[in-house]
LUMPA-151093 format. One record per residue (C-alpha): x negated, y, z; residue number from 1; chain. Coordinates in nm, 4 decimals. Example, Ala and Ser with C-alpha at 12.3 -4.5 7.8 and 13.67 -1.06 7.14 Angstrom:
2
(site (-1.2300; -0.4500; 0.7800); 1; 'A')
(site (-1.3670; -0.1060; 0.7140); 2; 'A')
// end
This chain:
446
(site (-16.3571; 11.7766; 11.7572); 1; 'A')
(site (-16.4125; 11.4139; 11.6937); 2; 'A')
(site (-16.1089; 11.1884; 11.6948); 3; 'A')
(site (-16.1290; 10.8554; 11.8578); 4; 'A')
(site (-15.9361; 10.6945; 11.5874); 5; 'A')
(site (-16.2369; 10.7377; 11.3504); 6; 'A')
(site (-16.4378; 10.4841; 11.5656); 7; 'A')
(site (-16.4191; 10.1320; 11.4310); 8; 'A')
(site (-16.2357; 9.9019; 11.6827); 9; 'A')
(site (-16.0767; 10.1755; 11.8754); 10; 'A')
(site (-15.7486; 10.1502; 11.6957); 11; 'A')
(site (-15.6832; 9.7821; 11.7725); 12; 'A')
(site (-15.8242; 9.8467; 12.1141); 13; 'A')
(site (-15.5756; 10.1255; 12.1801); 14; 'A')
(site (-15.2991; 9.9016; 12.0242); 15; 'A')
(site (-15.3795; 9.6153; 12.2738); 16; 'A')
(site (-15.3558; 9.8578; 12.5578); 17; 'A')
(site (-15.0075; 9.9945; 12.4365); 18; 'A')
(site (-14.8626; 9.6427; 12.4015); 19; 'A')
(site (-15.0017; 9.5284; 12.7326); 20; 'A')
(site (-14.8496; 9.8374; 12.9128); 21; 'A')
(site (-14.5167; 9.7813; 12.7324); 22; 'A')
(site (-14.5270; 9.4252; 12.8568); 23; 'A')
(site (-14.5919; 9.5434; 13.2121); 24; 'A')
(site (-14.3221; 9.8121; 13.1683); 25; 'A')
(site (-14.0634; 9.5584; 13.0605); 26; 'A')
(site (-14.1350; 9.3253; 13.3435); 27; 'A')
(site (-14.1210; 9.6239; 13.5990); 28; 'A')
(site (-13.7841; 9.7336; 13.4671); 29; 'A')
(site (-13.6571; 9.3621; 13.5067); 30; 'A')
(site (-13.8062; 9.3392; 13.8550); 31; 'A')
(site (-13.6302; 9.6510; 13.9574); 32; 'A')
(site (-13.3014; 9.5402; 13.8248); 33; 'A')
(site (-13.3402; 9.1995; 13.9888); 34; 'A')
(site (-13.4127; 9.3766; 14.3222); 35; 'A')
(site (-13.0986; 9.5937; 14.2977); 36; 'A')
(site (-12.9076; 9.2791; 14.2308); 37; 'A')
(site (-13.0304; 9.1125; 14.5495); 38; 'A')
(site (-13.0147; 9.4178; 14.7623); 39; 'A')
(site (-12.7756; 9.6740; 14.6206); 40; 'A')
(site (-12.7980; 10.0356; 14.7268); 41; 'A')
(site (-12.8861; 9.9548; 15.0985); 42; 'A')
(site (-13.1923; 9.7360; 15.0322); 43; 'A')
(site (-13.2700; 9.7327; 14.6690); 44; 'A')
(site (-13.5398; 9.9944; 14.7070); 45; 'A')
(site (-13.6864; 9.8054; 14.9958); 46; 'A')
(site (-13.7020; 9.4710; 14.7986); 47; 'A')
(site (-13.8628; 9.6440; 14.4911); 48; 'A')
(site (-14.0947; 9.8310; 14.6977); 49; 'A')
(site (-14.2057; 9.4941; 14.8690); 50; 'A')
(site (-14.2614; 9.3439; 14.5087); 51; 'A')
(site (-14.4685; 9.6363; 14.4184); 52; 'A')
(site (-14.6572; 9.5981; 14.7546); 53; 'A')
(site (-14.7384; 9.2415; 14.6363); 54; 'A')
(site (-14.8790; 9.3764; 14.3263); 55; 'A')
(site (-15.0997; 9.6261; 14.5270); 56; 'A')
(site (-15.2303; 9.3509; 14.7626); 57; 'A')
(site (-15.3499; 9.1632; 14.4566); 58; 'A')
(site (-15.5193; 9.4645; 14.2930); 59; 'A')
(site (-15.6906; 9.5722; 14.6194); 60; 'A')
(site (-15.8257; 9.2433; 14.7224); 61; 'A')
(site (-15.9060; 9.0838; 14.4133); 62; 'A')
(site (-16.0392; 9.3613; 14.1727); 63; 'A')
(site (-16.3890; 9.4025; 14.3145); 64; 'A')
(site (-16.4494; 9.0283; 14.3141); 65; 'A')
(site (-16.2974; 8.9815; 13.9891); 66; 'A')
(site (-16.5382; 9.2370; 13.8249); 67; 'A')
(site (-16.8475; 9.0661; 13.9669); 68; 'A')
(site (-16.7217; 8.7225; 13.8508); 69; 'A')
(site (-16.6175; 8.8433; 13.5030); 70; 'A')
(site (-16.9205; 9.0751; 13.4341); 71; 'A')
(site (-17.1444; 8.8057; 13.2786); 72; 'A')
(site (-16.8777; 8.6628; 13.0544); 73; 'A')
(site (-16.8066; 8.7625; 12.6864); 74; 'A')
(site (-16.5785; 9.0743; 12.6962); 75; 'A')
(site (-16.3377; 8.9869; 12.4101); 76; 'A')
(site (-16.2933; 8.6150; 12.5250); 77; 'A')
(site (-16.2290; 8.7254; 12.8830); 78; 'A')
(site (-15.9695; 9.0062; 12.8067); 79; 'A')
(site (-15.7874; 8.7507; 12.5594); 80; 'A')
(site (-15.7959; 8.4850; 12.8195); 81; 'A')
(site (-15.6387; 8.7019; 13.0955); 82; 'A')
(site (-15.3611; 8.8191; 12.8570); 83; 'A')
(site (-15.2776; 8.4418; 12.8128); 84; 'A')
(site (-15.2430; 8.3930; 13.1843); 85; 'A')
(site (-15.0269; 8.7025; 13.2057); 86; 'A')
(site (-14.8124; 8.5873; 12.9185); 87; 'A')
(site (-14.7537; 8.2508; 13.1104); 88; 'A')
(site (-14.6735; 8.4203; 13.4316); 89; 'A')
(site (-14.4277; 8.6642; 13.2962); 90; 'A')
(site (-14.2649; 8.4031; 13.0931); 91; 'A')
(site (-14.2179; 8.1915; 13.4159); 92; 'A')
(site (-14.0502; 8.4850; 13.5902); 93; 'A')
(site (-13.7716; 8.4681; 13.3469); 94; 'A')
(site (-13.7024; 8.1028; 13.4499); 95; 'A')
(site (-13.7418; 8.1608; 13.8236); 96; 'A')
(site (-13.4269; 8.1029; 14.0242); 97; 'A')
(site (-13.5235; 8.2547; 14.3592); 98; 'A')
(site (-13.6842; 8.5623; 14.5036); 99; 'A')
(site (-13.9687; 8.3885; 14.6650); 100; 'A')
(site (-14.0631; 8.2395; 14.3156); 101; 'A')
(site (-14.0610; 8.5707; 14.1635); 102; 'A')
(site (-14.2826; 8.7089; 14.4369); 103; 'A')
(site (-14.5310; 8.4335; 14.4008); 104; 'A')
(site (-14.5599; 8.4854; 14.0117); 105; 'A')
(site (-14.5770; 8.8603; 14.0653); 106; 'A')
(site (-14.8760; 8.8072; 14.2907); 107; 'A')
(site (-15.0458; 8.5611; 14.0215); 108; 'A')
(site (-14.9598; 8.8089; 13.7447); 109; 'A')
(site (-15.1303; 9.0982; 13.9014); 110; 'A')
(site (-15.4235; 8.9065; 14.0323); 111; 'A')
(site (-15.4969; 8.8500; 13.6645); 112; 'A')
(site (-15.4288; 9.2067; 13.5879); 113; 'A')
(site (-15.6826; 9.3138; 13.8553); 114; 'A')
(site (-15.9610; 9.1676; 13.6353); 115; 'A')
(site (-15.8234; 9.2986; 13.3106); 116; 'A')
(site (-15.7709; 9.6611; 13.3689); 117; 'A')
(site (-16.1207; 9.7746; 13.5030); 118; 'A')
(site (-16.2906; 9.5701; 13.2574); 119; 'A')
(site (-16.0897; 9.7397; 12.9852); 120; 'A')
(site (-16.1324; 10.0851; 13.1153); 121; 'A')
(site (-16.5242; 10.0307; 13.1646); 122; 'A')
(site (-16.5362; 9.9220; 12.7983); 123; 'A')
(site (-16.3795; 10.2413; 12.6564); 124; 'A')
(site (-16.6834; 10.4936; 12.7372); 125; 'A')
(site (-16.9317; 10.2359; 12.6028); 126; 'A')
(site (-16.7199; 10.2171; 12.2788); 127; 'A')
(site (-16.7118; 10.6043; 12.2545); 128; 'A')
(site (-17.0466; 10.7335; 12.4059); 129; 'A')
(site (-16.9985; 11.0847; 12.3185); 130; 'A')
(site (-16.8219; 11.2787; 12.6024); 131; 'A')
(site (-16.6003; 11.4846; 12.3847); 132; 'A')
(site (-16.4577; 11.1924; 12.1979); 133; 'A')
(site (-16.4224; 11.0041; 12.5190); 134; 'A')
(site (-16.2303; 11.2810; 12.6877); 135; 'A')
(site (-15.9739; 11.2706; 12.3858); 136; 'A')
(site (-15.9653; 10.9075; 12.4218); 137; 'A')
(site (-15.8823; 10.9479; 12.7915); 138; 'A')
(site (-15.5852; 11.1591; 12.6850); 139; 'A')
(site (-15.4724; 10.8945; 12.4531); 140; 'A')
(site (-15.5100; 10.6303; 12.7199); 141; 'A')
(site (-15.2965; 10.8209; 12.9462); 142; 'A')
(site (-15.0550; 10.8751; 12.6615); 143; 'A')
(site (-15.0393; 10.4987; 12.6321); 144; 'A')
(site (-14.9149; 10.4866; 12.9878); 145; 'A')
(site (-14.6489; 10.7471; 12.9154); 146; 'A')
(site (-14.5397; 10.5864; 12.6028); 147; 'A')
(site (-14.4781; 10.2744; 12.8009); 148; 'A')
(site (-14.2597; 10.4771; 13.0349); 149; 'A')
(site (-14.0768; 10.5840; 12.7369); 150; 'A')
(site (-14.0649; 10.2725; 12.5249); 151; 'A')
(site (-14.0026; 10.0275; 12.8065); 152; 'A')
(site (-13.6816; 10.1864; 12.9361); 153; 'A')
(site (-13.5612; 10.2394; 12.5954); 154; 'A')
(site (-13.6399; 9.8914; 12.4735); 155; 'A')
(site (-13.4860; 9.7584; 12.8090); 156; 'A')
(site (-13.1687; 9.9707; 12.7530); 157; 'A')
(site (-13.1154; 9.8328; 12.4111); 158; 'A')
(site (-13.1938; 9.4811; 12.5151); 159; 'A')
(site (-12.9586; 9.4828; 12.8063); 160; 'A')
(site (-12.6618; 9.5444; 12.5708); 161; 'A')
(site (-12.7362; 9.1997; 12.4261); 162; 'A')
(site (-12.9072; 8.9971; 12.6641); 163; 'A')
(site (-12.9048; 8.9504; 13.0582); 164; 'A')
(site (-13.1702; 9.1186; 13.2674); 165; 'A')
(site (-13.3969; 8.8267; 13.3204); 166; 'A')
(site (-13.4334; 8.7925; 12.9415); 167; 'A')
(site (-13.6525; 9.1124; 12.9467); 168; 'A')
(site (-13.9299; 8.8896; 13.1025); 169; 'A')
(site (-13.9476; 8.7033; 12.7660); 170; 'A')
(site (-13.9662; 9.0313; 12.5768); 171; 'A')
(site (-14.2530; 9.1270; 12.8029); 172; 'A')
(site (-14.4153; 8.7954; 12.7129); 173; 'A')
(site (-14.4040; 8.8821; 12.3370); 174; 'A')
(site (-14.5728; 9.2145; 12.4073); 175; 'A')
(site (-14.8667; 9.0389; 12.5831); 176; 'A')
(site (-14.8791; 8.8104; 12.2787); 177; 'A')
(site (-14.9450; 9.1102; 12.0498); 178; 'A')
(site (-15.2019; 9.2515; 12.2894); 179; 'A')
(site (-15.3889; 8.9202; 12.2611); 180; 'A')
(site (-15.4004; 8.9218; 11.8869); 181; 'A')
(site (-15.5112; 9.2727; 11.8684); 182; 'A')
(site (-15.8031; 9.2093; 12.1045); 183; 'A')
(site (-15.8928; 8.9012; 11.9202); 184; 'A')
(site (-15.9635; 9.1251; 11.6022); 185; 'A')
(site (-16.1608; 9.3957; 11.8022); 186; 'A')
(site (-16.5331; 9.4193; 11.7946); 187; 'A')
(site (-16.6429; 9.5240; 12.1658); 188; 'A')
(site (-16.9653; 9.6582; 12.2645); 189; 'A')
(site (-17.1944; 9.4156; 12.4505); 190; 'A')
(site (-17.1939; 9.4599; 12.8405); 191; 'A')
(site (-17.5141; 9.6087; 12.9970); 192; 'A')
(site (-17.7350; 9.3489; 13.1359); 193; 'A')
(site (-17.6444; 9.2452; 13.4914); 194; 'A')
(site (-17.8787; 9.3438; 13.7578); 195; 'A')
(site (-17.9667; 9.0323; 13.9645); 196; 'A')
(site (-17.8629; 9.0710; 14.3246); 197; 'A')
(site (-17.6864; 8.8803; 14.5981); 198; 'A')
(site (-17.3267; 8.8217; 14.5408); 199; 'A')
(site (-17.1817; 9.0242; 14.8161); 200; 'A')
(site (-17.4131; 9.3177; 14.7145); 201; 'A')
(site (-17.2945; 9.3220; 14.3725); 202; 'A')
(site (-16.9294; 9.3045; 14.4972); 203; 'A')
(site (-16.9785; 9.6074; 14.7393); 204; 'A')
(site (-17.1900; 9.8078; 14.4794); 205; 'A')
(site (-16.8916; 10.0044; 14.3270); 206; 'A')
(site (-16.7561; 10.0856; 14.6772); 207; 'A')
(site (-17.1075; 10.1976; 14.7937); 208; 'A')
(site (-17.1408; 10.4416; 14.4901); 209; 'A')
(site (-16.7768; 10.5599; 14.5472); 210; 'A')
(site (-16.8097; 10.6589; 14.9036); 211; 'A')
(site (-17.1434; 10.8178; 14.8691); 212; 'A')
(site (-17.0367; 11.0507; 14.5973); 213; 'A')
(site (-16.8324; 11.3446; 14.7266); 214; 'A')
(site (-16.6435; 11.4081; 14.3929); 215; 'A')
(site (-16.5224; 11.0430; 14.3961); 216; 'A')
(site (-16.4002; 11.0753; 14.7724); 217; 'A')
(site (-16.2003; 11.3809; 14.6511); 218; 'A')
(site (-16.0720; 11.1856; 14.3482); 219; 'A')
(site (-15.9566; 10.9103; 14.5880); 220; 'A')
(site (-15.7758; 11.1647; 14.8078); 221; 'A')
(site (-15.6165; 11.3347; 14.5083); 222; 'A')
(site (-15.4909; 10.9914; 14.3678); 223; 'A')
(site (-15.3639; 10.9072; 14.7128); 224; 'A')
(site (-15.1825; 11.2353; 14.7282); 225; 'A')
(site (-15.0051; 11.1610; 14.3926); 226; 'A')
(site (-14.9126; 10.8100; 14.4921); 227; 'A')
(site (-14.7304; 10.9209; 14.8066); 228; 'A')
(site (-14.4750; 11.1257; 14.6089); 229; 'A')
(site (-14.4705; 10.9344; 14.2889); 230; 'A')
(site (-14.3978; 10.6098; 14.4687); 231; 'A')
(site (-14.0577; 10.7641; 14.5524); 232; 'A')
(site (-13.9874; 10.8273; 14.1803); 233; 'A')
(site (-14.1020; 10.4520; 14.0894); 234; 'A')
(site (-13.9214; 10.2899; 14.3734); 235; 'A')
(site (-13.6079; 10.4958; 14.4477); 236; 'A')
(site (-13.4984; 10.6345; 14.0968); 237; 'A')
(site (-13.2926; 10.3104; 14.0648); 238; 'A')
(site (-13.1371; 10.3651; 14.4079); 239; 'A')
(site (-13.0784; 10.7398; 14.3372); 240; 'A')
(site (-12.9145; 10.6740; 14.0087); 241; 'A')
(site (-12.6917; 10.4027; 14.1770); 242; 'A')
(site (-12.5887; 10.6361; 14.4619); 243; 'A')
(site (-12.5599; 10.9726; 14.3032); 244; 'A')
(site (-12.4888; 10.8860; 13.9361); 245; 'A')
(site (-12.3029; 10.5727; 13.9872); 246; 'A')
(site (-12.4644; 10.3664; 13.7040); 247; 'A')
(site (-12.7979; 10.2453; 13.7905); 248; 'A')
(site (-12.8753; 10.0442; 13.4813); 249; 'A')
(site (-12.7871; 10.3501; 13.2566); 250; 'A')
(site (-12.9321; 10.6510; 13.4466); 251; 'A')
(site (-13.2397; 10.4720; 13.5851); 252; 'A')
(site (-13.3706; 10.3984; 13.2264); 253; 'A')
(site (-13.2574; 10.7615; 13.1278); 254; 'A')
(site (-13.4398; 10.9343; 13.4106); 255; 'A')
(site (-13.7530; 10.7115; 13.3727); 256; 'A')
(site (-13.7464; 10.7855; 12.9973); 257; 'A')
(site (-13.7535; 11.1561; 13.0725); 258; 'A')
(site (-14.0287; 11.1077; 13.3049); 259; 'A')
(site (-14.2211; 10.9377; 13.0189); 260; 'A')
(site (-14.1636; 11.2238; 12.7979); 261; 'A')
(site (-14.2910; 11.4676; 13.0439); 262; 'A')
(site (-14.6048; 11.2529; 13.1095); 263; 'A')
(site (-14.6637; 11.2206; 12.7239); 264; 'A')
(site (-14.6526; 11.5812; 12.6567); 265; 'A')
(site (-14.8946; 11.6489; 12.9544); 266; 'A')
(site (-15.1228; 11.3875; 12.8390); 267; 'A')
(site (-15.1678; 11.5555; 12.4990); 268; 'A')
(site (-15.2313; 11.8946; 12.6786); 269; 'A')
(site (-15.4610; 11.7885; 12.9477); 270; 'A')
(site (-15.7825; 11.7206; 12.7389); 271; 'A')
(site (-15.7552; 12.0779; 12.6251); 272; 'A')
(site (-15.7097; 12.1949; 12.9855); 273; 'A')
(site (-16.0373; 12.0066; 13.0680); 274; 'A')
(site (-16.2239; 12.2287; 12.8008); 275; 'A')
(site (-16.1276; 12.5368; 13.0043); 276; 'A')
(site (-16.0873; 12.4267; 13.3619); 277; 'A')
(site (-16.2614; 12.1604; 13.5877); 278; 'A')
(site (-16.1237; 11.8190; 13.6515); 279; 'A')
(site (-16.1007; 11.9107; 14.0123); 280; 'A')
(site (-15.8750; 12.2166; 13.9421); 281; 'A')
(site (-15.6618; 12.0228; 13.6998); 282; 'A')
(site (-15.5968; 11.7334; 13.9316); 283; 'A')
(site (-15.5227; 11.9455; 14.2397); 284; 'A')
(site (-15.2797; 12.1590; 14.0314); 285; 'A')
(site (-15.0987; 11.8428; 13.9287); 286; 'A')
(site (-15.0705; 11.7145; 14.2943); 287; 'A')
(site (-14.9346; 12.0528; 14.4082); 288; 'A')
(site (-14.6963; 12.0747; 14.1274); 289; 'A')
(site (-14.5557; 11.7087; 14.2000); 290; 'A')
(site (-14.5084; 11.8056; 14.5788); 291; 'A')
(site (-14.3231; 12.1228; 14.4862); 292; 'A')
(site (-14.0899; 11.9626; 14.2374); 293; 'A')
(site (-14.0346; 11.6875; 14.4718); 294; 'A')
(site (-13.8713; 11.9265; 14.7159); 295; 'A')
(site (-13.5940; 11.9999; 14.4442); 296; 'A')
(site (-13.4522; 11.6434; 14.5064); 297; 'A')
(site (-13.2851; 11.7929; 14.8092); 298; 'A')
(site (-13.0672; 12.0181; 14.5905); 299; 'A')
(site (-12.7404; 11.8614; 14.4308); 300; 'A')
(site (-12.8511; 11.8900; 14.0563); 301; 'A')
(site (-12.6537; 11.8144; 13.7551); 302; 'A')
(site (-12.7712; 11.5580; 13.5124); 303; 'A')
(site (-12.9508; 11.7920; 13.2628); 304; 'A')
(site (-13.1517; 11.9400; 13.5510); 305; 'A')
(site (-13.2396; 11.6119; 13.6943); 306; 'A')
(site (-13.3745; 11.5085; 13.3365); 307; 'A')
(site (-13.5969; 11.8210; 13.3532); 308; 'A')
(site (-13.6985; 11.7453; 13.6999); 309; 'A')
(site (-13.8113; 11.4013; 13.6132); 310; 'A')
(site (-13.9981; 11.5164; 13.3044); 311; 'A')
(site (-14.1794; 11.7610; 13.5352); 312; 'A')
(site (-14.2695; 11.4713; 13.7510); 313; 'A')
(site (-14.4201; 11.2996; 13.4457); 314; 'A')
(site (-14.6152; 11.6026; 13.3473); 315; 'A')
(site (-14.7610; 11.6532; 13.7051); 316; 'A')
(site (-14.8637; 11.2833; 13.7215); 317; 'A')
(site (-15.0567; 11.3133; 13.3871); 318; 'A')
(site (-15.2410; 11.6128; 13.5199); 319; 'A')
(site (-15.3750; 11.4011; 13.8264); 320; 'A')
(site (-15.4330; 11.0593; 13.6331); 321; 'A')
(site (-15.5886; 11.1679; 13.3016); 322; 'A')
(site (-15.9208; 11.3232; 13.4172); 323; 'A')
(site (-16.0024; 11.0364; 13.6487); 324; 'A')
(site (-16.2136; 10.8464; 13.3879); 325; 'A')
(site (-16.4148; 11.1345; 13.3061); 326; 'A')
(site (-16.4953; 11.1842; 13.6611); 327; 'A')
(site (-16.6010; 10.8269; 13.7009); 328; 'A')
(site (-16.8122; 10.8312; 13.3930); 329; 'A')
(site (-16.9990; 11.1327; 13.5289); 330; 'A')
(site (-17.0568; 10.9719; 13.8583); 331; 'A')
(site (-17.2374; 10.6487; 13.7534); 332; 'A')
(site (-17.5008; 10.4932; 13.5326); 333; 'A')
(site (-17.3908; 10.2873; 13.2439); 334; 'A')
(site (-17.4759; 9.9576; 13.3944); 335; 'A')
(site (-17.2701; 10.0493; 13.7048); 336; 'A')
(site (-16.9553; 10.1754; 13.5328); 337; 'A')
(site (-16.7737; 9.8399; 13.5420); 338; 'A')
(site (-16.8372; 9.8271; 13.9269); 339; 'A')
(site (-16.7247; 10.1926; 13.9893); 340; 'A')
(site (-16.4082; 10.1403; 13.7761); 341; 'A')
(site (-16.3223; 9.8269; 13.9735); 342; 'A')
(site (-16.3701; 10.0274; 14.2941); 343; 'A')
(site (-16.1464; 10.3066; 14.1718); 344; 'A')
(site (-15.8772; 10.0529; 14.0621); 345; 'A')
(site (-15.8988; 9.8798; 14.3927); 346; 'A')
(site (-15.9026; 10.1950; 14.6093); 347; 'A')
(site (-15.6338; 10.3903; 14.3994); 348; 'A')
(site (-15.4169; 10.0833; 14.4407); 349; 'A')
(site (-15.4716; 10.0799; 14.8114); 350; 'A')
(site (-15.3194; 10.4153; 14.8135); 351; 'A')
(site (-15.0023; 10.2731; 14.6438); 352; 'A')
(site (-15.0035; 9.9749; 14.8732); 353; 'A')
(site (-14.9330; 10.2269; 15.1417); 354; 'A')
(site (-14.7053; 10.4531; 14.9330); 355; 'A')
(site (-14.4619; 10.1858; 14.7815); 356; 'A')
(site (-14.3288; 10.0269; 15.1072); 357; 'A')
(site (-14.3336; 10.3750; 15.2686); 358; 'A')
(site (-14.1069; 10.5051; 14.9856); 359; 'A')
(site (-13.8938; 10.2126; 15.0014); 360; 'A')
(site (-13.8676; 10.2121; 15.3738); 361; 'A')
(site (-13.7750; 10.5875; 15.3888); 362; 'A')
(site (-13.5264; 10.5559; 15.1114); 363; 'A')
(site (-13.3606; 10.2737; 15.3184); 364; 'A')
(site (-13.3453; 10.4711; 15.6467); 365; 'A')
(site (-13.2599; 10.8221; 15.5211); 366; 'A')
(site (-13.1247; 10.9840; 15.2307); 367; 'A')
(site (-13.3036; 11.0036; 14.9047); 368; 'A')
(site (-13.3698; 11.3720; 14.9108); 369; 'A')
(site (-13.4901; 11.3725; 15.2701); 370; 'A')
(site (-13.7338; 11.0795; 15.1802); 371; 'A')
(site (-13.8801; 11.2690; 14.8924); 372; 'A')
(site (-13.9266; 11.5871; 15.0960); 373; 'A')
(site (-14.1246; 11.4006; 15.3686); 374; 'A')
(site (-14.3376; 11.2297; 15.0846); 375; 'A')
(site (-14.3788; 11.5647; 14.9065); 376; 'A')
(site (-14.5157; 11.7465; 15.2204); 377; 'A')
(site (-14.7614; 11.4494; 15.2713); 378; 'A')
(site (-14.8753; 11.4733; 14.9116); 379; 'A')
(site (-14.9560; 11.8528; 14.9509); 380; 'A')
(site (-15.1515; 11.7722; 15.2808); 381; 'A')
(site (-15.3521; 11.5007; 15.1308); 382; 'A')
(site (-15.4354; 11.7117; 14.8237); 383; 'A')
(site (-15.5669; 11.9869; 15.0460); 384; 'A')
(site (-15.7910; 11.7207; 15.2120); 385; 'A')
(site (-15.9039; 11.6170; 14.8565); 386; 'A')
(site (-16.0240; 11.9710; 14.7922); 387; 'A')
(site (-16.2127; 11.9865; 15.1023); 388; 'A')
(site (-16.3949; 11.6589; 15.0074); 389; 'A')
(site (-16.4771; 11.7468; 14.6533); 390; 'A')
(site (-16.6711; 12.0770; 14.6518); 391; 'A')
(site (-16.5782; 12.3403; 14.4016); 392; 'A')
(site (-16.9402; 12.3883; 14.3161); 393; 'A')
(site (-17.0174; 12.0504; 14.1668); 394; 'A')
(site (-17.3076; 12.0465; 13.9158); 395; 'A')
(site (-17.3942; 11.7337; 13.7320); 396; 'A')
(site (-17.7832; 11.8052; 13.7642); 397; 'A')
(site (-17.9204; 11.8229; 14.1102); 398; 'A')
(site (-18.2517; 11.8998; 14.2583); 399; 'A')
(site (-18.3876; 11.6002; 14.4757); 400; 'A')
(site (-18.7068; 11.4427; 14.5710); 401; 'A')
(site (-18.8714; 11.1013; 14.5625); 402; 'A')
(site (-19.1684; 11.0988; 14.8151); 403; 'A')
(site (-19.1800; 10.7236; 14.8254); 404; 'A')
(site (-19.2233; 10.6549; 14.4567); 405; 'A')
(site (-19.5619; 10.6210; 14.3003); 406; 'A')
(site (-19.6712; 10.9059; 14.0438); 407; 'A')
(site (-19.6748; 10.6277; 13.7583); 408; 'A')
(site (-19.3255; 10.5076; 13.8396); 409; 'A')
(site (-19.0945; 10.4881; 13.5121); 410; 'A')
(site (-18.8394; 10.7251; 13.6562); 411; 'A')
(site (-19.0912; 10.9921; 13.7204); 412; 'A')
(site (-19.2220; 10.9495; 13.3781); 413; 'A')
(site (-18.8819; 10.9955; 13.2134); 414; 'A')
(site (-18.8169; 11.3033; 13.4527); 415; 'A')
(site (-19.1393; 11.4609; 13.5395); 416; 'A')
(site (-19.1617; 11.5865; 13.9062); 417; 'A')
(site (-19.3569; 11.8670; 14.0825); 418; 'A')
(site (-19.5248; 11.8621; 14.4197); 419; 'A')
(site (-19.6185; 11.6180; 14.6836); 420; 'A')
(site (-19.2501; 11.5216; 14.7386); 421; 'A')
(site (-19.2084; 11.4552; 14.3676); 422; 'A')
(site (-18.9259; 11.7021; 14.3384); 423; 'A')
(site (-18.7367; 11.7130; 14.0169); 424; 'A')
(site (-18.3788; 11.7885; 13.8658); 425; 'A')
(site (-18.1567; 11.5695; 13.6426); 426; 'A')
(site (-17.8048; 11.4479; 13.6148); 427; 'A')
(site (-17.7592; 11.2805; 13.9602); 428; 'A')
(site (-17.5580; 10.9626; 14.0311); 429; 'A')
(site (-17.5872; 10.7199; 14.3177); 430; 'A')
(site (-17.7876; 10.4089; 14.2044); 431; 'A')
(site (-18.0785; 10.1901; 14.3343); 432; 'A')
(site (-18.3241; 10.4863; 14.3146); 433; 'A')
(site (-18.0798; 10.7552; 14.4406); 434; 'A')
(site (-17.9130; 10.6245; 14.7497); 435; 'A')
(site (-17.8248; 10.9400; 14.9335); 436; 'A')
(site (-17.6240; 11.2286; 14.7802); 437; 'A')
(site (-17.8434; 11.5601; 14.8010); 438; 'A')
(site (-17.7423; 11.8116; 15.0727); 439; 'A')
(site (-17.6592; 12.1495; 15.0057); 440; 'A')
(site (-18.0128; 12.2638; 15.0149); 441; 'A')
(site (-18.1305; 11.9535; 14.8356); 442; 'A')
(site (-18.3219; 11.8600; 15.1479); 443; 'A')
(site (-18.2421; 11.4876; 15.1486); 444; 'A')
(site (-18.4700; 11.2341; 15.0131); 445; 'A')
(site (-18.3240; 11.0281; 14.7394); 446; 'A')
// end
């Protein structure tokens, strides 16, 4: 079992990811506390949900275009430059004096992040081309997200004993500075040569691959299912802590820290689960687990039980989110990975764009427990739809035909074909030569 840490450059690359996520986490904690100070119990969740919706708008609209524009640029300089922009935006949030100023800075910050994250994610499988090593790296990458969930509330709780809430923005800026320095000393693999094509076609390529691949349609629905229930945890934990526990600043950080512990533990286990089960099964299990746990919010639980419940939420979220990168890598050629990661980034956040305001609105018009029950049932229903879209029998290699290709075509030389329709079998992904997913009887021409 090969450890990713043995690979040159991965250690600093991973450190940059952790620091970047801690910066976002500290900023998010400060935003949630600012929203609560503006709206209180009655509207704090709604205001925070609106800020997160702005984040999703930036991600959904800009990610595909950003990937197309940034693809020809040197990767390291591009990532460092985006971190510099994010550092400036989050520092400005600490100086903002009105909600509209924060909202504008939030949009600009996440507009820059919409170019950073897909490029970062698409670089990882090229840095670690062996699937086993990459699978372990996915677990570590998900662990970085969960470390953020643990470290950010802990750092925020400690800092809030010394400084006001808006000073957390400046701590976030320091984290982005660290990410910049780590990236600056990391050797990154060169990007695959860009295929010349009209701009709009390049922008839409990732979406085209995504929606023509059944397992990716299922991936989208399972991510959407998770977002519906998980949005309640992110948006309404601060409101729940204020209403039921009486001290939002103290118990919000405690509960989200427990969420992070559960997510971290599961992130270490999921790569081993993927050795024994399919990504489809692990992800669906996580979605149904999250929905079942969500119904427990209806019960008047004591604090220790709430801590375990939030840890369970974290574990279920890692089960859904960790295998996603492996599914994407299996579904696209190397040259198309940045485009498909950008499509995944945009589409998954489109789900959050729906979920965040919905969670905030439900939390404002009904009790927190009732809101979570509604969202948990929706999570389970969408997860069932995801299982229908993603067939259980999903081999990587598929039989298909190329009746229109000449016999001397390089693709047919690389993968010899038989018969007049030039039928052959190989690992199948949607690309310029394979535009249609093979049917059950592999009767479709590709």
